[in-house]
Gaussian input, Z-matrix of N, CA and C with variables (Angstrom, degrees):
# hf/3-21g

backbone

0 1
 N
 C     1     B1
 C     2     B2     1     A1
 N     3     B3     2     A2     1     D1
 C     4     B4     3     A3     2     D2
 C     5     B5     4     A4     3     D3
 N     6     B6     5     A5     4     D4
 C     7     B7     6     A6     5     D5
 C     8     B8     7     A7     6     D6
 N     9     B9     8     A8     7     D7
 C    10    B10     9     A9     8     D8
 C    11    B11    10    A10     9     D9
 N    12    B12    11    A11    10    D10
 C    13    B13    12    A12    11    D11
 C    14    B14    13    A13    12    D12
 N    15    B15    14    A14    13    D13
 C    16    B16    15    A15    14    D14
 C    17    B17    16    A16    15    D15
 N    18    B18    17    A17    16    D16
 C    19    B19    18    A18    17    D17
 C    20    B20    19    A19    18    D18
 N    21    B21    20    A20    19    D19
 C    22    B22    21    A21    20    D20
 C    23    B23    22    A22    21    D21
 N    24    B24    23    A23    22    D22
 C    25    B25    24    A24    23    D23
 C    26    B26    25    A25    24    D24
 N    27    B27    26    A26    25    D25
 C    28    B28    27    A27    26    D26
 C    29    B29    28    A28    27    D27
 N    30    B30    29    A29    28    D28
 C    31    B31    30    A30    29    D29
 C    32    B32    31    A31    30    D30
 N    33    B33    32    A32    31    D31
 C    34    B34    33    A33    32    D32
 C    35    B35    34    A34    33    D33
 N    36    B36    35    A35    34    D34
 C    37    B37    36    A36    35    D35
 C    38    B38    37    A37    36    D36
 N    39    B39    38    A38    37    D37
 C    40    B40    39    A39    38    D38
 C    41    B41    40    A40    39    D39
 N    42    B42    41    A41    40    D40
 C    43    B43    42    A42    41    D41
 C    44    B44    43    A43    42    D42
 N    45    B45    44    A44    43    D43
 C    46    B46    45    A45    44    D44
 C    47    B47    46    A46    45    D45
 N    48    B48    47    A47    46    D46
 C    49    B49    48    A48    47    D47
 C    50    B50    49    A49    48    D48
 N    51    B51    50    A50    49    D49
 C    52    B52    51    A51    50    D50
 C    53    B53    52    A52    51    D51
 N    54    B54    53    A53    52    D52
 C    55    B55    54    A54    53    D53
 C    56    B56    55    A55    54    D54
 N    57    B57    56    A56    55    D55
 C    58    B58    57    A57    56    D56
 C    59    B59    58    A58    57    D57
 N    60    B60    59    A59    58    D58
 C    61    B61    60    A60    59    D59
 C    62    B62    61    A61    60    D60
 N    63    B63    62    A62    61    D61
 C    64    B64    63    A63    62    D62
 C    65    B65    64    A64    63    D63
 N    66    B66    65    A65    64    D64
 C    67    B67    66    A66    65    D65
 C    68    B68    67    A67    66    D66
 N    69    B69    68    A68    67    D67
 C    70    B70    69    A69    68    D68
 C    71    B71    70    A70    69    D69
 N    72    B72    71    A71    70    D70
 C    73    B73    72    A72    71    D71
 C    74    B74    73    A73    72    D72
 N    75    B75    74    A74    73    D73
 C    76    B76    75    A75    74    D74
 C    77    B77    76    A76    75    D75
 N    78    B78    77    A77    76    D76
 C    79    B79    78    A78    77    D77
 C    80    B80    79    A79    78    D78
 N    81    B81    80    A80    79    D79
 C    82    B82    81    A81    80    D80
 C    83    B83    82    A82    81    D81
 N    84    B84    83    A83    82    D82
 C    85    B85    84    A84    83    D83
 C    86    B86    85    A85    84    D84
 N    87    B87    86    A86    85    D85
 C    88    B88    87    A87    86    D86
 C    89    B89    88    A88    87    D87
 N    90    B90    89    A89    88    D88
 C    91    B91    90    A90    89    D89
 C    92    B92    91    A91    90    D90
 N    93    B93    92    A92    91    D91
 C    94    B94    93    A93    92    D92
 C    95    B95    94    A94    93    D93
 N    96    B96    95    A95    94    D94
 C    97    B97    96    A96    95    D95
 C    98    B98    97    A97    96    D96
 N    99    B99    98    A98    97    D97
 C   100   B100    99    A99    98    D98
 C   101   B101   100   A100    99    D99
 N   102   B102   101   A101   100   D100
 C   103   B103   102   A102   101   D101
 C   104   B104   103   A103   102   D102
 N   105   B105   104   A104   103   D103
 C   106   B106   105   A105   104   D104
 C   107   B107   106   A106   105   D105
 N   108   B108   107   A107   106   D106
 C   109   B109   108   A108   107   D107
 C   110   B110   109   A109   108   D108
 N   111   B111   110   A110   109   D109
 C   112   B112   111   A111   110   D110
 C   113   B113   112   A112   111   D111
 N   114   B114   113   A113   112   D112
 C   115   B115   114   A114   113   D113
 C   116   B116   115   A115   114   D114
 N   117   B117   116   A116   115   D115
 C   118   B118   117   A117   116   D116
 C   119   B119   118   A118   117   D117
 N   120   B120   119   A119   118   D118
 C   121   B121   120   A120   119   D119
 C   122   B122   121   A121   120   D120
 N   123   B123   122   A122   121   D121
 C   124   B124   123   A123   122   D122
 C   125   B125   124   A124   123   D123
 N   126   B126   125   A125   124   D124
 C   127   B127   126   A126   125   D125
 C   128   B128   127   A127   126   D126
 N   129   B129   128   A128   127   D127
 C   130   B130   129   A129   128   D128
 C   131   B131   130   A130   129   D129
 N   132   B132   131   A131   130   D130
 C   133   B133   132   A132   131   D131
 C   134   B134   133   A133   132   D132
 N   135   B135   134   A134   133   D133
 C   136   B136   135   A135   134   D134
 C   137   B137   136   A136   135   D135
 N   138   B138   137   A137   136   D136
 C   139   B139   138   A138   137   D137
 C   140   B140   139   A139   138   D138
 N   141   B141   140   A140   139   D139
 C   142   B142   141   A141   140   D140
 C   143   B143   142   A142   141   D141
 N   144   B144   143   A143   142   D142
 C   145   B145   144   A144   143   D143
 C   146   B146   145   A145   144   D144
 N   147   B147   146   A146   145   D145
 C   148   B148   147   A147   146   D146
 C   149   B149   148   A148   147   D147
 N   150   B150   149   A149   148   D148
 C   151   B151   150   A150   149   D149
 C   152   B152   151   A151   150   D150
 N   153   B153   152   A152   151   D151
 C   154   B154   153   A153   152   D152
 C   155   B155   154   A154   153   D153
 N   156   B156   155   A155   154   D154
 C   157   B157   156   A156   155   D155
 C   158   B158   157   A157   156   D156
 N   159   B159   158   A158   157   D157
 C   160   B160   159   A159   158   D158
 C   161   B161   160   A160   159   D159
 N   162   B162   161   A161   160   D160
 C   163   B163   162   A162   161   D161
 C   164   B164   163   A163   162   D162
 N   165   B165   164   A164   163   D163
 C   166   B166   165   A165   164   D164
 C   167   B167   166   A166   165   D165
 N   168   B168   167   A167   166   D166
 C   169   B169   168   A168   167   D167
 C   170   B170   169   A169   168   D168
 N   171   B171   170   A170   169   D169
 C   172   B172   171   A171   170   D170
 C   173   B173   172   A172   171   D171
 N   174   B174   173   A173   172   D172
 C   175   B175   174   A174   173   D173
 C   176   B176   175   A175   174   D174
 N   177   B177   176   A176   175   D175
 C   178   B178   177   A177   176   D176
 C   179   B179   178   A178   177   D177
 N   180   B180   179   A179   178   D178
 C   181   B181   180   A180   179   D179
 C   182   B182   181   A181   180   D180
 N   183   B183   182   A182   181   D181
 C   184   B184   183   A183   182   D182
 C   185   B185   184   A184   183   D183
 N   186   B186   185   A185   184   D184
 C   187   B187   186   A186   185   D185
 C   188   B188   187   A187   186   D186
 N   189   B189   188   A188   187   D187
 C   190   B190   189   A189   188   D188
 C   191   B191   190   A190   189   D189
 N   192   B192   191   A191   190   D190
 C   193   B193   192   A192   191   D191
 C   194   B194   193   A193   192   D192
 N   195   B195   194   A194   193   D193
 C   196   B196   195   A195   194   D194
 C   197   B197   196   A196   195   D195
 N   198   B198   197   A197   196   D196
 C   199   B199   198   A198   197   D197
 C   200   B200   199   A199   198   D198
 N   201   B201   200   A200   199   D199
 C   202   B202   201   A201   200   D200
 C   203   B203   202   A202   201   D201
 N   204   B204   203   A203   202   D202
 C   205   B205   204   A204   203   D203
 C   206   B206   205   A205   204   D204
 N   207   B207   206   A206   205   D205
 C   208   B208   207   A207   206   D206
 C   209   B209   208   A208   207   D207
 N   210   B210   209   A209   208   D208
 C   211   B211   210   A210   209   D209
 C   212   B212   211   A211   210   D210
 N   213   B213   212   A212   211   D211
 C   214   B214   213   A213   212   D212
 C   215   B215   214   A214   213   D213
 N   216   B216   215   A215   214   D214
 C   217   B217   216   A216   215   D215
 C   218   B218   217   A217   216   D216
 N   219   B219   218   A218   217   D217
 C   220   B220   219   A219   218   D218
 C   221   B221   220   A220   219   D219
 N   222   B222   221   A221   220   D220
 C   223   B223   222   A222   221   D221
 C   224   B224   223   A223   222   D222
 N   225   B225   224   A224   223   D223
 C   226   B226   225   A225   224   D224
 C   227   B227   226   A226   225   D225
 N   228   B228   227   A227   226   D226
 C   229   B229   228   A228   227   D227
 C   230   B230   229   A229   228   D228
 N   231   B231   230   A230   229   D229
 C   232   B232   231   A231   230   D230
 C   233   B233   232   A232   231   D231
 N   234   B234   233   A233   232   D232
 C   235   B235   234   A234   233   D233
 C   236   B236   235   A235   234   D234
 N   237   B237   236   A236   235   D235
 C   238   B238   237   A237   236   D236
 C   239   B239   238   A238   237   D237
 N   240   B240   239   A239   238   D238
 C   241   B241   240   A240   239   D239
 C   242   B242   241   A241   240   D240
 N   243   B243   242   A242   241   D241
 C   244   B244   243   A243   242   D242
 C   245   B245   244   A244   243   D243
 N   246   B246   245   A245   244   D244
 C   247   B247   246   A246   245   D245
 C   248   B248   247   A247   246   D246
 N   249   B249   248   A248   247   D247
 C   250   B250   249   A249   248   D248
 C   251   B251   250   A250   249   D249
 N   252   B252   251   A251   250   D250
 C   253   B253   252   A252   251   D251
 C   254   B254   253   A253   252   D252
 N   255   B255   254   A254   253   D253
 C   256   B256   255   A255   254   D254
 C   257   B257   256   A256   255   D255
 N   258   B258   257   A257   256   D256
 C   259   B259   258   A258   257   D257
 C   260   B260   259   A259   258   D258
 N   261   B261   260   A260   259   D259
 C   262   B262   261   A261   260   D260
 C   263   B263   262   A262   261   D261
 N   264   B264   263   A263   262   D262
 C   265   B265   264   A264   263   D263
 C   266   B266   265   A265   264   D264
 N   267   B267   266   A266   265   D265
 C   268   B268   267   A267   266   D266
 C   269   B269   268   A268   267   D267
 N   270   B270   269   A269   268   D268
 C   271   B271   270   A270   269   D269
 C   272   B272   271   A271   270   D270
 N   273   B273   272   A272   271   D271
 C   274   B274   273   A273   272   D272
 C   275   B275   274   A274   273   D273
 N   276   B276   275   A275   274   D274
 C   277   B277   276   A276   275   D275
 C   278   B278   277   A277   276   D276
 N   279   B279   278   A278   277   D277
 C   280   B280   279   A279   278   D278
 C   281   B281   280   A280   279   D279
 N   282   B282   281   A281   280   D280
 C   283   B283   282   A282   281   D281
 C   284   B284   283   A283   282   D282
 N   285   B285   284   A284   283   D283
 C   286   B286   285   A285   284   D284
 C   287   B287   286   A286   285   D285
 N   288   B288   287   A287   286   D286
 C   289   B289   288   A288   287   D287
 C   290   B290   289   A289   288   D288
 N   291   B291   290   A290   289   D289
 C   292   B292   291   A291   290   D290
 C   293   B293   292   A292   291   D291
 N   294   B294   293   A293   292   D292
 C   295   B295   294   A294   293   D293
 C   296   B296   295   A295   294   D294
 N   297   B297   296   A296   295   D295
 C   298   B298   297   A297   296   D296
 C   299   B299   298   A298   297   D297
 N   300   B300   299   A299   298   D298
 C   301   B301   300   A300   299   D299
 C   302   B302   301   A301   300   D300
 N   303   B303   302   A302   301   D301
 C   304   B304   303   A303   302   D302
 C   305   B305   304   A304   303   D303
 N   306   B306   305   A305   304   D304
 C   307   B307   306   A306   305   D305
 C   308   B308   307   A307   306   D306
 N   309   B309   308   A308   307   D307
 C   310   B310   309   A309   308   D308
 C   311   B311   310   A310   309   D309
 N   312   B312   311   A311   310   D310
 C   313   B313   312   A312   311   D311
 C   314   B314   313   A313   312   D312
 N   315   B315   314   A314   313   D313
 C   316   B316   315   A315   314   D314
 C   317   B317   316   A316   315   D315
 N   318   B318   317   A317   316   D316
 C   319   B319   318   A318   317   D317
 C   320   B320   319   A319   318   D318
 N   321   B321   320   A320   319   D319
 C   322   B322   321   A321   320   D320
 C   323   B323   322   A322   321   D321

   B1=1.4877
   B2=1.5310
   B3=1.2559
   B4=1.3914
   B5=1.5270
   B6=1.3247
   B7=1.5666
   B8=1.5444
   B9=1.3872
   B10=1.4674
   B11=1.5865
   B12=1.2790
   B13=1.5190
   B14=1.4242
   B15=1.2624
   B16=1.5536
   B17=1.4354
   B18=1.3475
   B19=1.5068
   B20=1.5469
   B21=1.3000
   B22=1.3441
   B23=1.6302
   B24=1.2421
   B25=1.4619
   B26=1.5063
   B27=1.3752
   B28=1.4016
   B29=1.5435
   B30=1.3743
   B31=1.4074
   B32=1.5745
   B33=1.2397
   B34=1.4830
   B35=1.5694
   B36=1.2694
   B37=1.3955
   B38=1.4786
   B39=1.3368
   B40=1.4772
   B41=1.4679
   B42=1.2041
   B43=1.5154
   B44=1.5566
   B45=1.2825
   B46=1.4614
   B47=1.5282
   B48=1.2313
   B49=1.5309
   B50=1.5190
   B51=1.3260
   B52=1.3893
   B53=1.5017
   B54=1.2853
   B55=1.4764
   B56=1.4394
   B57=1.3135
   B58=1.4833
   B59=1.5156
   B60=1.4286
   B61=1.3591
   B62=1.4905
   B63=1.4088
   B64=1.3460
   B65=1.5630
   B66=1.2504
   B67=1.3901
   B68=1.6253
   B69=1.3073
   B70=1.4152
   B71=1.5921
   B72=1.3190
   B73=1.4486
   B74=1.5243
   B75=1.4541
   B76=1.4120
   B77=1.6426
   B78=1.2814
   B79=1.4360
   B80=1.4788
   B81=1.3863
   B82=1.4544
   B83=1.4942
   B84=1.3157
   B85=1.4240
   B86=1.5307
   B87=1.4036
   B88=1.5568
   B89=1.4496
   B90=1.3078
   B91=1.4354
   B92=1.5358
   B93=1.4286
   B94=1.4503
   B95=1.5049
   B96=1.3914
   B97=1.3977
   B98=1.5921
   B99=1.3061
   B100=1.4166
   B101=1.6097
   B102=1.3791
   B103=1.4452
   B104=1.6240
   B105=1.2880
   B106=1.4579
   B107=1.5721
   B108=1.2273
   B109=1.4558
   B110=1.6072
   B111=1.2740
   B112=1.4960
   B113=1.4840
   B114=1.3308
   B115=1.4162
   B116=1.5469
   B117=1.4249
   B118=1.3887
   B119=1.5328
   B120=1.3571
   B121=1.4819
   B122=1.5080
   B123=1.3415
   B124=1.5257
   B125=1.5462
   B126=1.4401
   B127=1.3486
   B128=1.5706
   B129=1.3500
   B130=1.5274
   B131=1.5595
   B132=1.3594
   B133=1.4224
   B134=1.5355
   B135=1.3741
   B136=1.4023
   B137=1.6059
   B138=1.3292
   B139=1.5346
   B140=1.5285
   B141=1.3249
   B142=1.4853
   B143=1.5159
   B144=1.3441
   B145=1.5242
   B146=1.6321
   B147=1.2857
   B148=1.5167
   B149=1.4731
   B150=1.3464
   B151=1.4766
   B152=1.5223
   B153=1.3710
   B154=1.5051
   B155=1.4044
   B156=1.3194
   B157=1.4183
   B158=1.5480
   B159=1.3596
   B160=1.4348
   B161=1.5380
   B162=1.4241
   B163=1.3812
   B164=1.5244
   B165=1.3440
   B166=1.3187
   B167=1.5041
   B168=1.2783
   B169=1.4022
   B170=1.5703
   B171=1.2314
   B172=1.4386
   B173=1.5592
   B174=1.3897
   B175=1.4670
   B176=1.4058
   B177=1.3623
   B178=1.4145
   B179=1.5675
   B180=1.3689
   B181=1.3537
   B182=1.5296
   B183=1.4291
   B184=1.3883
   B185=1.6160
   B186=1.2843
   B187=1.4251
   B188=1.6765
   B189=1.2526
   B190=1.4663
   B191=1.4680
   B192=1.3022
   B193=1.4251
   B194=1.4525
   B195=1.3461
   B196=1.5269
   B197=1.3986
   B198=1.3703
   B199=1.5332
   B200=1.4733
   B201=1.2740
   B202=1.4690
   B203=1.5732
   B204=1.2796
   B205=1.4344
   B206=1.6203
   B207=1.3609
   B208=1.4135
   B209=1.5325
   B210=1.2956
   B211=1.4330
   B212=1.5914
   B213=1.2925
   B214=1.4501
   B215=1.4928
   B216=1.3686
   B217=1.5077
   B218=1.5748
   B219=1.3711
   B220=1.4661
   B221=1.4101
   B222=1.3522
   B223=1.4678
   B224=1.4349
   B225=1.2561
   B226=1.4896
   B227=1.5386
   B228=1.2291
   B229=1.5277
   B230=1.6244
   B231=1.3447
   B232=1.5918
   B233=1.4452
   B234=1.4213
   B235=1.4388
   B236=1.4982
   B237=1.3459
   B238=1.5417
   B239=1.5827
   B240=1.3669
   B241=1.4431
   B242=1.4665
   B243=1.3260
   B244=1.4883
   B245=1.5447
   B246=1.2513
   B247=1.5021
   B248=1.4020
   B249=1.3720
   B250=1.3394
   B251=1.4823
   B252=1.2334
   B253=1.4274
   B254=1.6329
   B255=1.2077
   B256=1.4945
   B257=1.5753
   B258=1.3675
   B259=1.5396
   B260=1.4570
   B261=1.3262
   B262=1.4162
   B263=1.4843
   B264=1.3900
   B265=1.6070
   B266=1.4766
   B267=1.3192
   B268=1.4959
   B269=1.4801
   B270=1.3246
   B271=1.5231
   B272=1.5783
   B273=1.4034
   B274=1.4408
   B275=1.5437
   B276=1.3014
   B277=1.5445
   B278=1.4816
   B279=1.4477
   B280=1.3699
   B281=1.5684
   B282=1.3613
   B283=1.5713
   B284=1.5792
   B285=1.3636
   B286=1.4333
   B287=1.5115
   B288=1.3454
   B289=1.3747
   B290=1.5290
   B291=1.3270
   B292=1.5207
   B293=1.4238
   B294=1.3531
   B295=1.4497
   B296=1.5760
   B297=1.3041
   B298=1.3704
   B299=1.4871
   B300=1.3358
   B301=1.4979
   B302=1.4664
   B303=1.3127
   B304=1.4847
   B305=1.4894
   B306=1.2838
   B307=1.4233
   B308=1.6709
   B309=1.2655
   B310=1.5140
   B311=1.4102
   B312=1.3095
   B313=1.4760
   B314=1.5115
   B315=1.3198
   B316=1.4860
   B317=1.4473
   B318=1.3851
   B319=1.3777
   B320=1.5026
   B321=1.3131
   B322=1.5098
   B323=1.4403
   A1=106.89
   A2=118.30
   A3=130.11
   A4=110.46
   A5=114.38
   A6=115.33
   A7=107.89
   A8=106.96
   A9=117.35
   A10=106.25
   A11=114.17
   A12=117.43
   A13=108.56
   A14=121.13
   A15=129.48
   A16=114.98
   A17=112.79
   A18=119.31
   A19=110.76
   A20=118.68
   A21=116.75
   A22=111.67
   A23=112.34
   A24=124.04
   A25=110.94
   A26=122.15
   A27=117.69
   A28=106.82
   A29=115.45
   A30=123.58
   A31=112.49
   A32=117.13
   A33=123.85
   A34=107.52
   A35=119.21
   A36=125.66
   A37=108.70
   A38=115.49
   A39=124.27
   A40=111.93
   A41=123.91
   A42=127.17
   A43=107.56
   A44=115.78
   A45=121.46
   A46=110.84
   A47=114.86
   A48=122.39
   A49=118.90
   A50=115.20
   A51=117.80
   A52=117.11
   A53=113.09
   A54=119.88
   A55=112.12
   A56=118.81
   A57=120.64
   A58=114.52
   A59=117.09
   A60=126.40
   A61=110.82
   A62=117.51
   A63=121.44
   A64=112.13
   A65=117.03
   A66=121.23
   A67=108.05
   A68=117.62
   A69=119.76
   A70=109.47
   A71=118.79
   A72=119.43
   A73=108.30
   A74=118.28
   A75=117.57
   A76=110.39
   A77=118.50
   A78=121.05
   A79=106.90
   A80=121.99
   A81=123.89
   A82=105.27
   A83=122.29
   A84=123.95
   A85=109.67
   A86=115.22
   A87=116.71
   A88=107.95
   A89=112.31
   A90=125.14
   A91=104.43
   A92=112.92
   A93=116.64
   A94=104.54
   A95=112.34
   A96=123.95
   A97=110.36
   A98=120.30
   A99=124.79
   A100=107.17
   A101=104.79
   A102=107.84
   A103=108.80
   A104=112.13
   A105=115.81
   A106=110.65
   A107=120.71
   A108=122.84
   A109=104.33
   A110=110.85
   A111=115.01
   A112=113.60
   A113=119.79
   A114=126.01
   A115=114.07
   A116=115.86
   A117=123.05
   A118=111.28
   A119=117.41
   A120=120.74
   A121=113.54
   A122=114.77
   A123=120.72
   A124=111.26
   A125=122.16
   A126=119.61
   A127=110.70
   A128=113.14
   A129=118.33
   A130=109.45
   A131=115.17
   A132=119.27
   A133=106.94
   A134=119.05
   A135=119.65
   A136=111.72
   A137=112.91
   A138=119.08
   A139=109.33
   A140=116.31
   A141=127.84
   A142=106.47
   A143=113.39
   A144=120.87
   A145=109.22
   A146=115.23
   A147=118.23
   A148=107.18
   A149=123.21
   A150=121.48
   A151=108.65
   A152=119.01
   A153=123.01
   A154=109.67
   A155=120.43
   A156=124.38
   A157=111.61
   A158=112.88
   A159=118.17
   A160=112.06
   A161=118.38
   A162=119.76
   A163=111.38
   A164=121.10
   A165=121.42
   A166=113.10
   A167=121.34
   A168=127.24
   A169=110.22
   A170=116.25
   A171=118.64
   A172=116.19
   A173=113.87
   A174=121.70
   A175=107.29
   A176=123.73
   A177=123.40
   A178=113.16
   A179=117.08
   A180=120.85
   A181=119.78
   A182=111.08
   A183=120.34
   A184=105.89
   A185=113.91
   A186=117.96
   A187=107.32
   A188=113.31
   A189=116.65
   A190=111.48
   A191=119.33
   A192=123.84
   A193=114.16
   A194=114.74
   A195=124.21
   A196=121.70
   A197=111.50
   A198=116.84
   A199=111.14
   A200=114.59
   A201=125.77
   A202=113.07
   A203=115.23
   A204=125.78
   A205=110.43
   A206=110.39
   A207=110.14
   A208=111.12
   A209=122.52
   A210=124.77
   A211=106.28
   A212=115.76
   A213=126.46
   A214=107.24
   A215=119.22
   A216=120.29
   A217=107.85
   A218=118.35
   A219=115.78
   A220=114.24
   A221=123.20
   A222=123.39
   A223=107.15
   A224=124.38
   A225=126.56
   A226=111.97
   A227=113.31
   A228=120.13
   A229=107.54
   A230=111.31
   A231=112.74
   A232=111.13
   A233=121.42
   A234=118.60
   A235=115.15
   A236=114.25
   A237=119.10
   A238=108.67
   A239=113.64
   A240=117.95
   A241=105.59
   A242=112.99
   A243=123.55
   A244=113.11
   A245=115.30
   A246=120.54
   A247=107.23
   A248=123.55
   A249=123.52
   A250=116.76
   A251=123.26
   A252=131.44
   A253=113.22
   A254=111.51
   A255=120.87
   A256=106.35
   A257=118.49
   A258=117.39
   A259=111.11
   A260=120.67
   A261=125.03
   A262=116.27
   A263=115.67
   A264=117.75
   A265=109.31
   A266=120.47
   A267=114.80
   A268=112.24
   A269=117.17
   A270=112.89
   A271=107.78
   A272=118.17
   A273=118.70
   A274=112.58
   A275=110.86
   A276=112.16
   A277=112.65
   A278=118.61
   A279=119.99
   A280=111.33
   A281=110.63
   A282=113.43
   A283=107.63
   A284=117.93
   A285=120.79
   A286=107.90
   A287=118.88
   A288=121.67
   A289=112.76
   A290=120.81
   A291=125.20
   A292=106.93
   A293=122.55
   A294=120.44
   A295=108.94
   A296=121.94
   A297=120.83
   A298=111.70
   A299=118.62
   A300=120.49
   A301=125.04
   A302=110.30
   A303=123.15
   A304=112.41
   A305=117.37
   A306=123.24
   A307=104.34
   A308=116.34
   A309=126.73
   A310=109.39
   A311=119.25
   A312=122.10
   A313=114.91
   A314=120.54
   A315=122.61
   A316=108.02
   A317=112.65
   A318=119.81
   A319=117.04
   A320=117.17
   A321=119.96
   A322=109.98
   D1=145.56
   D2=175.18
   D3=-110.75
   D4=126.59
   D5=175.98
   D6=-99.43
   D7=139.54
   D8=176.02
   D9=-121.00
   D10=106.63
   D11=-177.93
   D12=-93.54
   D13=127.44
   D14=-177.13
   D15=-121.47
   D16=142.57
   D17=167.47
   D18=-148.35
   D19=152.05
   D20=178.13
   D21=-72.92
   D22=-12.15
   D23=-176.50
   D24=-83.92
   D25=-9.70
   D26=-175.20
   D27=-168.38
   D28=176.07
   D29=-178.73
   D30=-72.03
   D31=151.03
   D32=-178.28
   D33=-58.38
   D34=146.02
   D35=176.39
   D36=-122.92
   D37=128.26
   D38=-176.75
   D39=-108.59
   D40=128.17
   D41=-177.56
   D42=-131.91
   D43=136.09
   D44=169.28
   D45=-62.03
   D46=147.93
   D47=-176.97
   D48=-44.85
   D49=-47.87
   D50=177.62
   D51=-64.20
   D52=-39.31
   D53=175.72
   D54=-71.66
   D55=-43.00
   D56=173.34
   D57=-58.13
   D58=-43.37
   D59=176.54
   D60=-55.27
   D61=-48.47
   D62=-176.69
   D63=-68.82
   D64=-35.65
   D65=-178.51
   D66=-69.01
   D67=-39.07
   D68=179.25
   D69=-68.19
   D70=-38.16
   D71=178.17
   D72=-62.70
   D73=-42.72
   D74=-179.60
   D75=-60.38
   D76=-26.89
   D77=-177.68
   D78=-89.05
   D79=2.83
   D80=170.34
   D81=84.38
   D82=25.37
   D83=-178.87
   D84=-118.38
   D85=151.29
   D86=169.11
   D87=-71.95
   D88=153.26
   D89=169.51
   D90=-65.46
   D91=124.23
   D92=-177.74
   D93=-151.51
   D94=145.75
   D95=-179.76
   D96=-61.59
   D97=-31.60
   D98=-177.68
   D99=-134.71
   D100=149.51
   D101=175.40
   D102=175.80
   D103=177.95
   D104=-172.46
   D105=-146.83
   D106=139.52
   D107=171.96
   D108=-111.59
   D109=105.80
   D110=176.51
   D111=-62.93
   D112=154.89
   D113=177.88
   D114=-50.11
   D115=-38.18
   D116=-179.65
   D117=-69.18
   D118=-23.53
   D119=-177.07
   D120=-90.66
   D121=-7.82
   D122=-173.00
   D123=-64.06
   D124=-46.88
   D125=-177.33
   D126=-56.65
   D127=-47.21
   D128=-177.07
   D129=-59.45
   D130=-41.55
   D131=-174.40
   D132=-66.64
   D133=-37.96
   D134=178.53
   D135=-63.81
   D136=-41.78
   D137=-178.53
   D138=-62.38
   D139=-37.81
   D140=-178.87
   D141=-58.66
   D142=-58.13
   D143=-174.73
   D144=-65.86
   D145=-35.11
   D146=177.76
   D147=-70.11
   D148=-34.65
   D149=177.56
   D150=-67.89
   D151=-43.17
   D152=176.71
   D153=-55.98
   D154=-48.19
   D155=-176.16
   D156=-60.00
   D157=-43.98
   D158=178.34
   D159=-61.26
   D160=-38.04
   D161=179.04
   D162=-71.55
   D163=-35.69
   D164=-178.60
   D165=-75.06
   D166=-32.19
   D167=170.08
   D168=-60.58
   D169=-53.39
   D170=177.36
   D171=-55.26
   D172=-38.80
   D173=176.07
   D174=-66.28
   D175=-47.76
   D176=-178.10
   D177=-62.28
   D178=-40.01
   D179=172.11
   D180=-55.56
   D181=-39.58
   D182=-174.97
   D183=-75.59
   D184=-34.32
   D185=-176.11
   D186=-71.82
   D187=-40.39
   D188=177.70
   D189=-65.34
   D190=-37.95
   D191=178.49
   D192=-61.38
   D193=-38.10
   D194=173.80
   D195=-68.31
   D196=-25.03
   D197=-173.31
   D198=-68.27
   D199=126.24
   D200=179.78
   D201=-95.40
   D202=-5.09
   D203=-173.34
   D204=-61.20
   D205=149.34
   D206=175.40
   D207=-78.61
   D208=-17.73
   D209=176.92
   D210=-55.92
   D211=158.01
   D212=174.91
   D213=-79.19
   D214=105.42
   D215=-172.78
   D216=-70.19
   D217=-27.82
   D218=172.67
   D219=-65.82
   D220=-38.44
   D221=178.34
   D222=-63.69
   D223=-45.71
   D224=178.17
   D225=-56.96
   D226=-40.71
   D227=-179.05
   D228=-66.49
   D229=-41.31
   D230=179.37
   D231=-68.22
   D232=-29.25
   D233=-179.03
   D234=-75.91
   D235=-27.98
   D236=-176.84
   D237=-77.91
   D238=143.00
   D239=172.25
   D240=-88.89
   D241=118.39
   D242=-175.00
   D243=-98.39
   D244=173.81
   D245=-177.55
   D246=-59.86
   D247=-41.51
   D248=-179.80
   D249=-55.92
   D250=-43.59
   D251=174.28
   D252=-62.35
   D253=-38.87
   D254=-177.90
   D255=-76.27
   D256=-34.02
   D257=-176.28
   D258=-90.98
   D259=-20.33
   D260=-175.73
   D261=-44.94
   D262=-48.42
   D263=178.65
   D264=-66.32
   D265=-38.36
   D266=-179.98
   D267=-71.42
   D268=-25.74
   D269=178.30
   D270=-75.10
   D271=-29.04
   D272=172.50
   D273=-63.78
   D274=-44.57
   D275=-176.23
   D276=-72.11
   D277=-25.83
   D278=175.48
   D279=-70.49
   D280=-33.93
   D281=-178.72
   D282=-69.61
   D283=-42.82
   D284=-179.68
   D285=-61.10
   D286=-54.22
   D287=-172.90
   D288=-63.25
   D289=-35.63
   D290=173.21
   D291=-64.11
   D292=-43.80
   D293=-175.44
   D294=-68.80
   D295=-31.54
   D296=-177.68
   D297=-96.15
   D298=2.16
   D299=-170.01
   D300=52.72
   D301=40.23
   D302=177.97
   D303=-109.25
   D304=151.71
   D305=-174.71
   D306=-87.59
   D307=157.21
   D308=164.77
   D309=-100.29
   D310=121.67
   D311=174.41
   D312=-119.02
   D313=163.51
   D314=171.44
   D315=-151.68
   D316=148.29
   D317=178.67
   D318=81.68
   D319=11.77
   D320=-178.48
   D321=-125.34

């Protein structure tokens, strides 16, 4: 499944199913073909995503510190597409939608 998140406050955001499912789980929601984030829910959604990013960054730093390989761990980390890169467009959409008082919908 492909998610298409829409808001009148910004451009459409398209995510592959696995990434969209993960993001919805981080928001405390079930993966669903249709849904809505009301304007009142957007600040809590942003906080939830920021907390997940902080946890992911801490885990990545711990893993890099434990790596005993001769390869440059920072170079490997730069090549991988992480949670921060996947969630950044949604954080931007949340900011715009919250500022405009518009909901974010998908599957409609």
